[in-house]
KOLMARLUM-944271 format. One record per atom (N, C-alpha, C): residue number from 1; residue in three letters; x negated, y negated, z. Coordinates in steps of 0.1 Angstrom, whole numbers. Layout:
KOLMARLUM-944271
NUM, ALA, X, Y, Z
...
END
This chain:
KOLMARLUM-944271
1, MET, -524, -229, 2066
1, MET, -538, -230, 2060
1, MET, -548, -228, 2071
2, GLY, -545, -232, 2083
2, GLY, -555, -230, 2094
2, GLY, -559, -215, 2096
3, LEU, -549, -206, 2095
3, LEU, -552, -192, 2096
3, LEU, -562, -187, 2086
4, GLY, -560, -192, 2073
4, GLY, -568, -188, 2062
4, GLY, -583, -193, 2065
5, ILE, -584, -205, 2070
5, ILE, -598, -210, 2073
5, ILE, -604, -202, 2084
6, ALA, -596, -199, 2094
6, ALA, -602, -191, 2106
6, ALA, -606, -177, 2101
7, LEU, -598, -171, 2093
7, LEU, -601, -158, 2088
7, LEU, -613, -157, 2079
8, VAL, -615, -167, 2070
8, VAL, -627, -167, 2062
8, VAL, -639, -170, 2070
9, ALA, -638, -178, 2080
9, ALA, -649, -181, 2089
9, ALA, -653, -168, 2096
10, ALA, -643, -161, 2101
10, ALA, -646, -148, 2108
10, ALA, -652, -137, 2099
11, GLN, -646, -137, 2087
11, GLN, -649, -126, 2078
11, GLN, -662, -129, 2070
12, ARG, -663, -141, 2064
12, ARG, -674, -144, 2055
12, ARG, -686, -149, 2062
13, ALA, -684, -160, 2071
13, ALA, -694, -166, 2079
13, ALA, -698, -157, 2091
14, GLN, -689, -148, 2095
14, GLN, -692, -139, 2106
14, GLN, -695, -146, 2119
15, VAL, -687, -156, 2122
15, VAL, -688, -163, 2134
15, VAL, -676, -161, 2143
16, PRO, -677, -161, 2156
16, PRO, -665, -160, 2165
16, PRO, -657, -173, 2163
17, VAL, -644, -171, 2163
17, VAL, -635, -182, 2160
17, VAL, -624, -183, 2171
18, VAL, -623, -195, 2177
18, VAL, -612, -197, 2186
18, VAL, -600, -203, 2178
19, LEU, -589, -196, 2177
19, LEU, -578, -200, 2169
19, LEU, -568, -207, 2178
20, ILE, -566, -220, 2177
20, ILE, -557, -228, 2185
20, ILE, -544, -232, 2178
21, ASP, -533, -229, 2185
21, ASP, -520, -235, 2181
21, ASP, -512, -238, 2193
22, SER, -503, -248, 2192
22, SER, -495, -252, 2204
22, SER, -484, -241, 2207
23, LEU, -481, -233, 2197
23, LEU, -470, -223, 2199
23, LEU, -476, -209, 2198
24, GLN, -473, -201, 2208
24, GLN, -477, -187, 2208
24, GLN, -470, -179, 2196
25, SER, -458, -183, 2193
25, SER, -451, -176, 2182
25, SER, -458, -179, 2169
26, SER, -464, -191, 2167
26, SER, -471, -194, 2155
26, SER, -484, -186, 2154
27, ILE, -491, -184, 2166
27, ILE, -503, -176, 2166
27, ILE, -500, -162, 2163
28, ASP, -489, -156, 2169
28, ASP, -485, -142, 2166
28, ASP, -482, -140, 2151
29, LYS, -475, -150, 2145
29, LYS, -472, -149, 2131
29, LYS, -485, -150, 2123
30, GLY, -494, -159, 2126
30, GLY, -506, -160, 2119
30, GLY, -515, -148, 2120
31, LEU, -516, -142, 2131
31, LEU, -524, -130, 2133
31, LEU, -518, -118, 2125
32, LYS, -505, -117, 2125
32, LYS, -499, -106, 2116
32, LYS, -503, -108, 2102
33, PHE, -503, -121, 2097
33, PHE, -507, -124, 2084
33, PHE, -521, -120, 2081
34, ALA, -530, -123, 2091
34, ALA, -544, -120, 2090
34, ALA, -546, -104, 2089
35, ASP, -538, -97, 2097
35, ASP, -539, -82, 2096
35, ASP, -535, -78, 2082
36, LYS, -524, -84, 2077
36, LYS, -520, -80, 2063
36, LYS, -530, -83, 2053
37, LEU, -537, -94, 2054
37, LEU, -547, -97, 2044
37, LEU, -559, -88, 2045
38, LEU, -563, -85, 2057
38, LEU, -574, -76, 2059
38, LEU, -571, -62, 2054
39, GLU, -559, -57, 2057
39, GLU, -554, -44, 2052
39, GLU, -554, -44, 2037
40, LYS, -550, -55, 2031
40, LYS, -551, -55, 2016
40, LYS, -565, -55, 2010
41, ASP, -574, -61, 2017
41, ASP, -588, -61, 2013
41, ASP, -594, -47, 2014
42, VAL, -590, -40, 2025
42, VAL, -595, -26, 2027
42, VAL, -589, -17, 2016
43, ALA, -576, -19, 2013
43, ALA, -569, -10, 2003
43, ALA, -575, -12, 1989
44, LYS, -580, -24, 1986
44, LYS, -586, -27, 1973
44, LYS, -601, -25, 1974
45, GLN, -606, -19, 1985
45, GLN, -620, -15, 1987
45, GLN, -629, -27, 1986
46, ARG, -624, -39, 1989
46, ARG, -633, -51, 1990
46, ARG, -642, -51, 2002
47, ILE, -636, -45, 2013
47, ILE, -643, -44, 2026
47, ILE, -640, -30, 2032
48, SER, -648, -26, 2041
48, SER, -645, -13, 2048
48, SER, -636, -16, 2060
49, LYS, -631, -5, 2066
49, LYS, -623, -6, 2077
49, LYS, -630, -12, 2089
50, ASP, -643, -8, 2090
50, ASP, -651, -13, 2101
50, ASP, -653, -29, 2099
51, GLU, -655, -33, 2087
51, GLU, -657, -47, 2085
51, GLU, -644, -55, 2088
52, ALA, -633, -49, 2084
52, ALA, -620, -56, 2087
52, ALA, -618, -57, 2102
53, ALA, -621, -46, 2110
53, ALA, -620, -46, 2124
53, ALA, -629, -56, 2131
54, ALA, -641, -57, 2125
54, ALA, -651, -67, 2131
54, ALA, -646, -81, 2129
55, ALA, -641, -84, 2117
55, ALA, -635, -97, 2114
55, ALA, -624, -101, 2123
56, ARG, -615, -91, 2125
56, ARG, -603, -93, 2133
56, ARG, -607, -96, 2148
57, ALA, -618, -89, 2152
57, ALA, -622, -90, 2166
57, ALA, -628, -104, 2169
58, ARG, -633, -110, 2158
58, ARG, -639, -123, 2160
58, ARG, -629, -135, 2162
59, LEU, -616, -132, 2160
59, LEU, -605, -142, 2162
59, LEU, -600, -141, 2176
60, GLU, -602, -152, 2183
60, GLU, -598, -154, 2197
60, GLU, -586, -164, 2198
61, PRO, -574, -160, 2199
61, PRO, -563, -169, 2199
61, PRO, -561, -176, 2212
62, SER, -556, -188, 2212
62, SER, -553, -195, 2224
62, SER, -543, -207, 2221
63, THR, -536, -211, 2232
63, THR, -527, -222, 2231
63, THR, -533, -234, 2239
64, ASN, -545, -232, 2244
64, ASN, -552, -242, 2253
64, ASN, -564, -248, 2246
65, MET, -563, -261, 2243
65, MET, -574, -268, 2236
65, MET, -587, -268, 2244
66, ASP, -586, -267, 2257
66, ASP, -597, -267, 2266
66, ASP, -607, -255, 2263
67, ASN, -602, -245, 2256
67, ASN, -610, -234, 2252
67, ASN, -620, -238, 2241
68, LEU, -619, -250, 2236
68, LEU, -629, -255, 2226
68, LEU, -641, -261, 2232
69, SER, -643, -260, 2245
69, SER, -653, -267, 2252
69, SER, -667, -262, 2249
70, THR, -668, -250, 2243
70, THR, -682, -244, 2240
70, THR, -684, -242, 2225
71, VAL, -675, -247, 2216
71, VAL, -677, -245, 2202
71, VAL, -687, -254, 2196
72, ASP, -692, -250, 2184
72, ASP, -702, -258, 2176
72, ASP, -695, -265, 2165
73, PHE, -684, -260, 2160
73, PHE, -678, -266, 2148
73, PHE, -663, -265, 2149
74, VAL, -656, -276, 2148
74, VAL, -641, -276, 2149
74, VAL, -635, -279, 2135
75, ILE, -625, -272, 2131
75, ILE, -618, -276, 2118
75, ILE, -603, -277, 2122
76, GLU, -598, -289, 2122
76, GLU, -584, -292, 2125
76, GLU, -576, -291, 2112
77, ALA, -564, -284, 2113
77, ALA, -556, -282, 2101
77, ALA, -541, -284, 2105
78, VAL, -538, -295, 2112
78, VAL, -524, -297, 2115
78, VAL, -517, -305, 2103
79, PRO, -504, -307, 2103
79, PRO, -497, -315, 2093
79, PRO, -503, -329, 2091
80, GLU, -500, -334, 2079
80, GLU, -506, -347, 2075
80, GLU, -498, -359, 2082
81, ILE, -499, -359, 2095
81, ILE, -493, -370, 2103
81, ILE, -504, -377, 2110
82, PRO, -507, -390, 2106
82, PRO, -518, -397, 2111
82, PRO, -518, -398, 2126
83, SER, -507, -401, 2133
83, SER, -507, -402, 2147
83, SER, -511, -389, 2154
84, LEU, -506, -378, 2148
84, LEU, -509, -365, 2154
84, LEU, -524, -362, 2153
85, LYS, -530, -365, 2141
85, LYS, -545, -362, 2140
85, LYS, -553, -371, 2149
86, PHE, -549, -384, 2150
86, PHE, -556, -393, 2159
86, PHE, -556, -388, 2173
87, SER, -544, -384, 2178
87, SER, -543, -379, 2191
87, SER, -552, -366, 2194
88, ILE, -552, -357, 2184
88, ILE, -560, -345, 2185
88, ILE, -575, -349, 2186
89, PHE, -580, -358, 2177
89, PHE, -594, -361, 2177
89, PHE, -598, -369, 2189
90, SER, -589, -376, 2195
90, SER, -592, -383, 2207
90, SER, -595, -373, 2218
91, LYS, -587, -362, 2218
91, LYS, -589, -351, 2228
91, LYS, -601, -343, 2225
92, LEU, -604, -340, 2212
92, LEU, -615, -332, 2209
92, LEU, -628, -339, 2213
93, ALA, -629, -352, 2212
93, ALA, -641, -360, 2216
93, ALA, -644, -358, 2231
94, GLN, -633, -356, 2239
94, GLN, -635, -354, 2253
94, GLN, -638, -339, 2257
95, ILE, -632, -330, 2249
95, ILE, -633, -316, 2252
95, ILE, -646, -309, 2247
96, CYS, -649, -312, 2234
96, CYS, -660, -304, 2228
96, CYS, -674, -309, 2232
97, PRO, -684, -300, 2230
97, PRO, -697, -304, 2234
97, PRO, -702, -316, 2226
98, PRO, -712, -323, 2231
98, PRO, -717, -335, 2224
98, PRO, -724, -333, 2210
99, HIS, -727, -320, 2207
99, HIS, -733, -317, 2194
99, HIS, -723, -312, 2184
100, ALA, -710, -309, 2188
100, ALA, -701, -302, 2180
100, ALA, -696, -311, 2168
101, ILE, -696, -305, 2156
101, ILE, -690, -312, 2144
101, ILE, -675, -312, 2145
102, LEU, -669, -323, 2143
102, LEU, -654, -324, 2144
102, LEU, -649, -327, 2130
103, ALA, -644, -316, 2124
103, ALA, -640, -317, 2110
103, ALA, -624, -316, 2109
104, THR, -619, -324, 2099
104, THR, -605, -324, 2097
104, THR, -603, -318, 2083
105, ASN, -591, -311, 2081
105, ASN, -588, -305, 2068
105, ASN, -578, -315, 2061
106, THR, -578, -327, 2065
106, THR, -568, -337, 2059
106, THR, -571, -338, 2044
107, SER, -560, -339, 2037
107, SER, -560, -340, 2022
107, SER, -559, -355, 2017
108, SER, -557, -364, 2027
108, SER, -554, -378, 2022
108, SER, -557, -389, 2033
109, ILE, -557, -386, 2045
109, ILE, -558, -396, 2056
109, ILE, -573, -400, 2057
110, SER, -575, -413, 2059
110, SER, -588, -419, 2060
110, SER, -597, -412, 2071
111, ILE, -609, -408, 2067
111, ILE, -618, -401, 2077
111, ILE, -623, -412, 2086
112, THR, -625, -424, 2082
112, THR, -629, -435, 2090
112, THR, -620, -438, 2101
113, ARG, -607, -438, 2098
113, ARG, -596, -440, 2108
113, ARG, -596, -428, 2118
114, ILE, -597, -416, 2113
114, ILE, -597, -405, 2122
114, ILE, -609, -405, 2132
115, ALA, -621, -409, 2126
115, ALA, -633, -410, 2134
115, ALA, -632, -421, 2145
116, ALA, -625, -432, 2141
116, ALA, -623, -443, 2151
116, ALA, -615, -439, 2163
117, SER, -606, -429, 2161
117, SER, -598, -424, 2172
117, SER, -605, -417, 2183
118, THR, -618, -413, 2180
118, THR, -626, -406, 2190
118, THR, -633, -416, 2200
119, ILE, -633, -429, 2196
119, ILE, -640, -439, 2204
119, ILE, -631, -444, 2215
120, PRO, -635, -443, 2228
120, PRO, -626, -448, 2239
120, PRO, -624, -463, 2237
121, PRO, -613, -468, 2241
121, PRO, -610, -483, 2240
121, PRO, -620, -492, 2246
122, ASP, -626, -487, 2257
122, ASP, -636, -496, 2265
122, ASP, -650, -494, 2260
123, GLN, -652, -486, 2249
123, GLN, -666, -484, 2244
123, GLN, -670, -496, 2235
124, THR, -681, -502, 2237
124, THR, -686, -513, 2229
124, THR, -698, -510, 2221
125, SER, -704, -498, 2223
125, SER, -717, -494, 2217
125, SER, -715, -493, 2202
126, THR, -725, -499, 2194
126, THR, -725, -498, 2180
126, THR, -734, -487, 2175
127, ASP, -740, -479, 2184
127, ASP, -749, -468, 2180
127, ASP, -741, -456, 2177
128, THR, -738, -454, 2164
128, THR, -729, -443, 2160
128, THR, -735, -429, 2163
129, SER, -749, -428, 2165
129, SER, -755, -415, 2168
129, SER, -751, -411, 2182
130, ALA, -747, -420, 2190
130, ALA, -744, -417, 2204
130, ALA, -729, -414, 2206
131, THR, -721, -415, 2195
131, THR, -706, -413, 2197
131, THR, -701, -401, 2189
132, ALA, -689, -397, 2193
132, ALA, -683, -386, 2186
132, ALA, -680, -389, 2172
133, ALA, -677, -402, 2169
133, ALA, -674, -407, 2156
133, ALA, -684, -403, 2145
134, SER, -696, -402, 2149
134, SER, -707, -399, 2139
134, SER, -706, -384, 2135
135, ARG, -699, -376, 2143
135, ARG, -697, -362, 2140
135, ARG, -684, -358, 2134
136, VAL, -676, -368, 2130
136, VAL, -663, -366, 2123
136, VAL, -665, -366, 2108
137, ILE, -659, -356, 2102
137, ILE, -660, -354, 2087
137, ILE, -648, -346, 2082
138, SER, -646, -347, 2069
138, SER, -635, -338, 2064
138, SER, -641, -327, 2056
139, THR, -636, -315, 2059
139, THR, -638, -303, 2051
139, THR, -624, -299, 2046
140, HIS, -621, -304, 2034
140, HIS, -608, -302, 2028
140, HIS, -608, -289, 2020
141, PHE, -602, -279, 2026
141, PHE, -601, -266, 2019
141, PHE, -590, -266, 2010
142, MET, -590, -257, 2000
142, MET, -580, -256, 1990
142, MET, -572, -243, 1993
143, ASN, -559, -244, 1990
143, ASN, -550, -233, 1993
143, ASN, -547, -224, 1981
144, PRO, -547, -210, 1983
144, PRO, -550, -203, 1995
144, PRO, -565, -202, 1998
145, VAL, -569, -204, 2011
145, VAL, -583, -205, 2014
145, VAL, -591, -192, 2011
146, PRO, -585, -180, 2013
146, PRO, -593, -168, 2010
146, PRO, -597, -167, 1995
147, VAL, -589, -174, 1987
147, VAL, -591, -172, 1972
147, VAL, -598, -184, 1966
148, GLN, -595, -196, 1969
148, GLN, -600, -208, 1963
148, GLN, -614, -211, 1968
149, LYS, -624, -214, 1959
149, LYS, -638, -216, 1963
149, LYS, -641, -230, 1967
150, GLY, -634, -240, 1961
150, GLY, -637, -254, 1964
150, GLY, -634, -259, 1977
151, VAL, -643, -268, 1983
151, VAL, -640, -275, 1995
151, VAL, -645, -289, 1993
152, GLU, -637, -299, 1996
152, GLU, -641, -313, 1995
152, GLU, -648, -317, 2008
153, ILE, -659, -323, 2007
153, ILE, -666, -329, 2019
153, ILE, -665, -344, 2018
154, ILE, -658, -350, 2028
154, ILE, -656, -364, 2028
154, ILE, -662, -371, 2041
155, ARG, -671, -380, 2039
155, ARG, -677, -387, 2051
155, ARG, -669, -400, 2053
156, GLY, -668, -403, 2066
156, GLY, -663, -416, 2070
156, GLY, -674, -426, 2071
157, LEU, -670, -439, 2074
157, LEU, -680, -449, 2075
157, LEU, -690, -446, 2086
158, GLN, -685, -439, 2097
158, GLN, -694, -436, 2108
158, GLN, -701, -423, 2107
159, THR, -698, -415, 2098
159, THR, -703, -401, 2097
159, THR, -718, -401, 2094
160, SER, -726, -394, 2102
160, SER, -740, -393, 2100
160, SER, -744, -383, 2089
161, GLN, -756, -385, 2084
161, GLN, -761, -376, 2073
161, GLN, -762, -362, 2079
162, GLN, -766, -361, 2091
162, GLN, -768, -347, 2098
162, GLN, -755, -340, 2098
163, THR, -744, -347, 2101
163, THR, -731, -341, 2101
163, THR, -727, -336, 2087
164, VAL, -730, -344, 2077
164, VAL, -727, -340, 2063
164, VAL, -735, -328, 2059
165, ASP, -747, -327, 2063
165, ASP, -756, -316, 2059
165, ASP, -751, -303, 2067
166, SER, -747, -305, 2079
166, SER, -741, -293, 2087
166, SER, -728, -288, 2081
167, ALA, -720, -297, 2077
167, ALA, -707, -293, 2071
167, ALA, -709, -286, 2058
168, VAL, -717, -291, 2049
168, VAL, -720, -285, 2037
168, VAL, -726, -271, 2039
169, ALA, -735, -270, 2048
169, ALA, -742, -257, 2051
169, ALA, -731, -247, 2056
170, PHE, -722, -251, 2065
170, PHE, -712, -242, 2070
170, PHE, -702, -237, 2060
171, VAL, -697, -246, 2052
171, VAL, -687, -241, 2042
171, VAL, -694, -232, 2031
172, GLU, -707, -235, 2029
172, GLU, -714, -226, 2020
172, GLU, -716, -212, 2026
173, ARG, -718, -212, 2039
173, ARG, -719, -199, 2046
173, ARG, -706, -192, 2046
174, MET, -695, -199, 2044
174, MET, -682, -193, 2043
174, MET, -679, -188, 2028
175, GLY, -689, -190, 2020
175, GLY, -687, -186, 2006
175, GLY, -681, -196, 1997
176, LYS, -680, -209, 2001
176, LYS, -673, -219, 1994
176, LYS, -683, -228, 1986
177, ILE, -678, -236, 1977
177, ILE, -686, -245, 1969
177, ILE, -682, -259, 1973
178, ALA, -691, -267, 1978
178, ALA, -688, -280, 1983
178, ALA, -689, -291, 1972
179, SER, -679, -300, 1972
179, SER, -680, -312, 1963
179, SER, -678, -324, 1973
180, GLN, -686, -334, 1971
180, GLN, -686, -346, 1980
180, GLN, -678, -357, 1974
181, SER, -670, -364, 1983
181, SER, -662, -375, 1979
181, SER, -664, -386, 1989
182, THR, -661, -399, 1984
182, THR, -661, -410, 1994
182, THR, -648, -410, 2001
183, ASP, -647, -418, 2011
183, ASP, -635, -419, 2019
183, ASP, -625, -429, 2012
184, SER, -619, -425, 2002
184, SER, -610, -433, 1994
184, SER, -596, -426, 1994
185, PRO, -585, -433, 1993
185, PRO, -572, -426, 1994
185, PRO, -571, -414, 1984
186, GLY, -567, -403, 1990
186, GLY, -565, -391, 1982
186, GLY, -578, -383, 1979
187, PHE, -590, -390, 1981
187, PHE, -603, -384, 1978
187, PHE, -603, -380, 1963
188, LEU, -609, -369, 1960
188, LEU, -610, -365, 1946
188, LEU, -598, -356, 1942
189, ALA, -596, -345, 1949
189, ALA, -586, -335, 1944
189, ALA, -572, -341, 1943
190, ASN, -568, -347, 1954
190, ASN, -554, -352, 1954
190, ASN, -552, -365, 1947
191, ARG, -563, -373, 1946
191, ARG, -562, -385, 1938
191, ARG, -559, -382, 1923
192, ILE, -563, -370, 1919
192, ILE, -561, -365, 1905
192, ILE, -548, -356, 1905
193, LEU, -547, -347, 1914
193, LEU, -536, -337, 1914
193, LEU, -523, -343, 1917
194, MET, -521, -350, 1927
194, MET, -508, -354, 1932
194, MET, -501, -363, 1922
195, PRO, -507, -373, 1916
195, PRO, -500, -381, 1906
195, PRO, -495, -372, 1894
196, TYR, -503, -362, 1891
196, TYR, -498, -352, 1880
196, TYR, -486, -345, 1885
197, ILE, -485, -340, 1897
197, ILE, -473, -334, 1902
197, ILE, -462, -344, 1903
198, ASN, -464, -355, 1908
198, ASN, -454, -366, 1910
198, ASN, -448, -369, 1896
199, GLU, -456, -371, 1886
199, GLU, -451, -374, 1873
199, GLU, -442, -363, 1867
200, ALA, -446, -350, 1870
200, ALA, -438, -339, 1866
200, ALA, -424, -340, 1873
201, VAL, -424, -343, 1885
201, VAL, -411, -345, 1893
201, VAL, -403, -356, 1887
202, ILE, -409, -367, 1883
202, ILE, -402, -378, 1877
202, ILE, -396, -374, 1863
203, CYS, -404, -366, 1856
203, CYS, -399, -360, 1843
203, CYS, -386, -352, 1845
204, LEU, -386, -344, 1856
204, LEU, -375, -336, 1859
204, LEU, -363, -344, 1863
205, GLU, -365, -354, 1872
205, GLU, -353, -362, 1878
205, GLU, -348, -372, 1867
206, THR, -356, -375, 1857
206, THR, -351, -384, 1847
206, THR, -346, -377, 1834
207, GLY, -346, -364, 1835
207, GLY, -341, -356, 1824
207, GLY, -350, -354, 1812
208, VAL, -363, -357, 1813
208, VAL, -372, -356, 1802
208, VAL, -373, -341, 1798
209, GLY, -372, -332, 1808
209, GLY, -373, -318, 1805
209, GLY, -368, -310, 1817
210, GLY, -365, -297, 1815
210, GLY, -361, -289, 1826
210, GLY, -373, -283, 1833
211, LYS, -371, -277, 1845
211, LYS, -383, -273, 1853
211, LYS, -391, -262, 1846
212, GLU, -384, -252, 1839
212, GLU, -391, -242, 1832
212, GLU, -399, -248, 1820
213, ASP, -393, -258, 1813
213, ASP, -400, -264, 1802
213, ASP, -412, -272, 1807
214, ILE, -411, -279, 1818
214, ILE, -422, -287, 1823
214, ILE, -433, -278, 1827
215, ASP, -430, -267, 1835
215, ASP, -441, -258, 1839
215, ASP, -446, -250, 1827
216, GLY, -437, -246, 1818
216, GLY, -441, -238, 1807
216, GLY, -451, -245, 1798
217, ILE, -448, -258, 1794
217, ILE, -457, -265, 1785
217, ILE, -471, -267, 1791
218, MET, -472, -269, 1804
218, MET, -485, -271, 1811
218, MET, -492, -257, 1812
219, LYS, -485, -246, 1815
219, LYS, -492, -233, 1815
219, LYS, -496, -229, 1801
220, ASN, -487, -230, 1792
220, ASN, -490, -225, 1778
220, ASN, -498, -235, 1769
221, GLY, -497, -247, 1773
221, GLY, -504, -257, 1765
221, GLY, -517, -262, 1770
222, THR, -519, -261, 1783
222, THR, -532, -265, 1789
222, THR, -539, -254, 1797
223, ASN, -533, -242, 1796
223, ASN, -540, -230, 1802
223, ASN, -542, -231, 1817
224, VAL, -534, -239, 1824
224, VAL, -534, -238, 1839
224, VAL, -526, -226, 1843
225, PRO, -530, -220, 1854
225, PRO, -523, -207, 1859
225, PRO, -509, -209, 1864
226, MET, -506, -222, 1868
226, MET, -493, -225, 1874
226, MET, -489, -239, 1870
227, GLY, -476, -240, 1867
227, GLY, -471, -253, 1863
227, GLY, -470, -263, 1875
228, PRO, -469, -276, 1873
228, PRO, -469, -285, 1884
228, PRO, -458, -284, 1894
229, LEU, -446, -280, 1890
229, LEU, -435, -279, 1899
229, LEU, -436, -266, 1908
230, GLN, -440, -256, 1902
230, GLN, -443, -243, 1910
230, GLN, -454, -246, 1919
231, LEU, -464, -253, 1915
231, LEU, -476, -256, 1924
231, LEU, -471, -265, 1935
232, ALA, -462, -274, 1933
232, ALA, -457, -282, 1944
232, ALA, -450, -274, 1954
233, ASP, -442, -264, 1949
233, ASP, -435, -255, 1958
233, ASP, -445, -247, 1967
234, PHE, -457, -243, 1961
234, PHE, -467, -236, 1969
234, PHE, -474, -245, 1979
235, ILE, -477, -257, 1975
235, ILE, -483, -267, 1984
235, ILE, -474, -271, 1995
236, GLY, -461, -273, 1992
236, GLY, -452, -278, 2001
236, GLY, -447, -291, 1997
237, ILE, -434, -292, 1994
237, ILE, -428, -305, 1989
237, ILE, -431, -316, 1999
238, ASP, -430, -313, 2012
238, ASP, -432, -323, 2023
238, ASP, -447, -328, 2022
239, THR, -456, -319, 2020
239, THR, -470, -322, 2019
239, THR, -473, -331, 2007
240, CYS, -467, -328, 1996
240, CYS, -468, -336, 1984
240, CYS, -463, -350, 1986
241, LEU, -451, -351, 1993
241, LEU, -446, -364, 1996
241, LEU, -455, -372, 2005
242, ALA, -460, -366, 2015
242, ALA, -469, -372, 2025
242, ALA, -481, -378, 2018
243, ILE, -487, -370, 2009
243, ILE, -499, -375, 2003
243, ILE, -496, -387, 1993
244, MET, -485, -386, 1986
244, MET, -481, -397, 1977
244, MET, -478, -409, 1985
245, LYS, -473, -408, 1997
245, LYS, -470, -420, 2005
245, LYS, -483, -426, 2009
246, VAL, -493, -418, 2013
246, VAL, -506, -424, 2017
246, VAL, -512, -431, 2005
247, LEU, -512, -425, 1993
247, LEU, -518, -431, 1981
247, LEU, -511, -444, 1978
248, TYR, -498, -444, 1979
248, TYR, -490, -456, 1976
248, TYR, -492, -467, 1987
249, ASP, -492, -464, 1999
249, ASP, -493, -473, 2010
249, ASP, -507, -479, 2010
250, GLU, -517, -471, 2008
250, GLU, -531, -476, 2010
250, GLU, -537, -483, 1997
251, THR, -531, -481, 1986
251, THR, -535, -487, 1974
251, THR, -526, -499, 1969
252, ALA, -513, -498, 1973
252, ALA, -503, -507, 1969
252, ALA, -502, -507, 1954
253, ASP, -505, -496, 1948
253, ASP, -504, -495, 1933
253, ASP, -491, -487, 1930
254, SER, -483, -493, 1921
254, SER, -470, -487, 1918
254, SER, -471, -474, 1911
255, LYS, -482, -471, 1905
255, LYS, -484, -458, 1898
255, LYS, -484, -446, 1908
256, TYR, -485, -449, 1921
256, TYR, -485, -439, 1931
256, TYR, -471, -438, 1939
257, ARG, -461, -445, 1934
257, ARG, -448, -445, 1940
257, ARG, -443, -431, 1940
258, PRO, -439, -425, 1952
258, PRO, -434, -411, 1952
258, PRO, -421, -410, 1945
259, ALA, -419, -399, 1937
259, ALA, -407, -397, 1930
259, ALA, -395, -396, 1940
260, LEU, -384, -402, 1937
260, LEU, -372, -402, 1945
260, LEU, -368, -388, 1948
261, LEU, -369, -379, 1939
261, LEU, -365, -365, 1941
261, LEU, -373, -358, 1952
262, LEU, -386, -362, 1953
262, LEU, -394, -356, 1964
262, LEU, -388, -360, 1977
263, ARG, -384, -372, 1979
263, ARG, -378, -377, 1992
263, ARG, -365, -369, 1994
264, LYS, -357, -368, 1984
264, LYS, -344, -361, 1986
264, LYS, -346, -346, 1990
265, MET, -355, -340, 1984
265, MET, -358, -326, 1987
265, MET, -363, -324, 2001
266, VAL, -371, -333, 2005
266, VAL, -376, -332, 2019
266, VAL, -364, -334, 2029
267, ASP, -356, -344, 2026
267, ASP, -344, -347, 2034
267, ASP, -335, -335, 2035
268, ALA, -334, -327, 2024
268, ALA, -325, -315, 2023
268, ALA, -332, -303, 2029
269, GLY, -345, -304, 2033
269, GLY, -352, -293, 2038
269, GLY, -356, -283, 2028
270, TRP, -356, -287, 2015
270, TRP, -361, -279, 2004
270, TRP, -376, -281, 2003
271, LEU, -384, -274, 2010
271, LEU, -398, -277, 2011
271, LEU, -407, -268, 2003
272, GLY, -401, -259, 1995
272, GLY, -408, -250, 1986
272, GLY, -409, -236, 1991
273, LYS, -419, -229, 1988
273, LYS, -420, -215, 1992
273, LYS, -419, -212, 2007
274, LYS, -424, -221, 2015
274, LYS, -424, -218, 2029
274, LYS, -410, -219, 2035
275, SER, -401, -226, 2028
275, SER, -387, -227, 2033
275, SER, -377, -219, 2025
276, GLY, -382, -212, 2015
276, GLY, -374, -203, 2007
276, GLY, -367, -210, 1995
277, LYS, -368, -223, 1995
277, LYS, -362, -231, 1984
277, LYS, -370, -244, 1981
278, GLY, -373, -246, 1968
278, GLY, -379, -259, 1964
278, GLY, -374, -261, 1950
279, PHE, -383, -263, 1941
279, PHE, -379, -264, 1927
279, PHE, -374, -250, 1922
280, TYR, -379, -240, 1929
280, TYR, -375, -226, 1926
280, TYR, -370, -219, 1939
281, ASP, -363, -208, 1938
281, ASP, -359, -201, 1950
281, ASP, -368, -190, 1952
282, TYR, -371, -187, 1965
282, TYR, -380, -177, 1969
282, TYR, -374, -167, 1979
END
């Protein structure tokens, strides 16, 4: 998803983008995908060759986070692992300029907790305007980013109004439509979507219906473009499980208990489209 966000920022917002990944191989794979998407847009006459070349030139890949020392806006898009995000934001607070917006693409982790990770252990100031925590916010993009218009904007307890306004303005510059949510488990999109997917998995594992029947009735009966099990494959079975775990752990509500089949599929490495096998084969 990070590549999609970077590409849309470079293409639609027309800003230079520093694309960071810890692995050079991941960067190379992402840039090849960016080239493919741009070539597709040119072939369909959505953009010209010059516009595609200009967008591609705005992407500056790097494996060194220190290259973020001059940026105005950061969007983190690593896996939904709290400790990983906390570690990254602690570093971003030290590396980035004091005006930079520090955004996360998290789909479920508390923004307040992520913001708190930017505050040094020895800091006692309660003036949030003077800390990096006031500049932390969530810009939760929907997948695939070049296609989906919606972006959730979620503020933490420490987030300033100026940060909210800046985040909304930037995603709108990217051609997106912002919807604001409070910092509650799952926010809006996944608080609604993930229990729907989870219940579909429970229907499958308890024999209420087969996968084609489950997806078929939702597509043909409710006019959604994709059934819940196929959607889970496209999101990533591991991502679905991680979000359900957050919902369950933070609310202690049994209605958010992850389906056992989700856990088994992750254990088996059946993560959906990205692994070649999920509820369907790819």
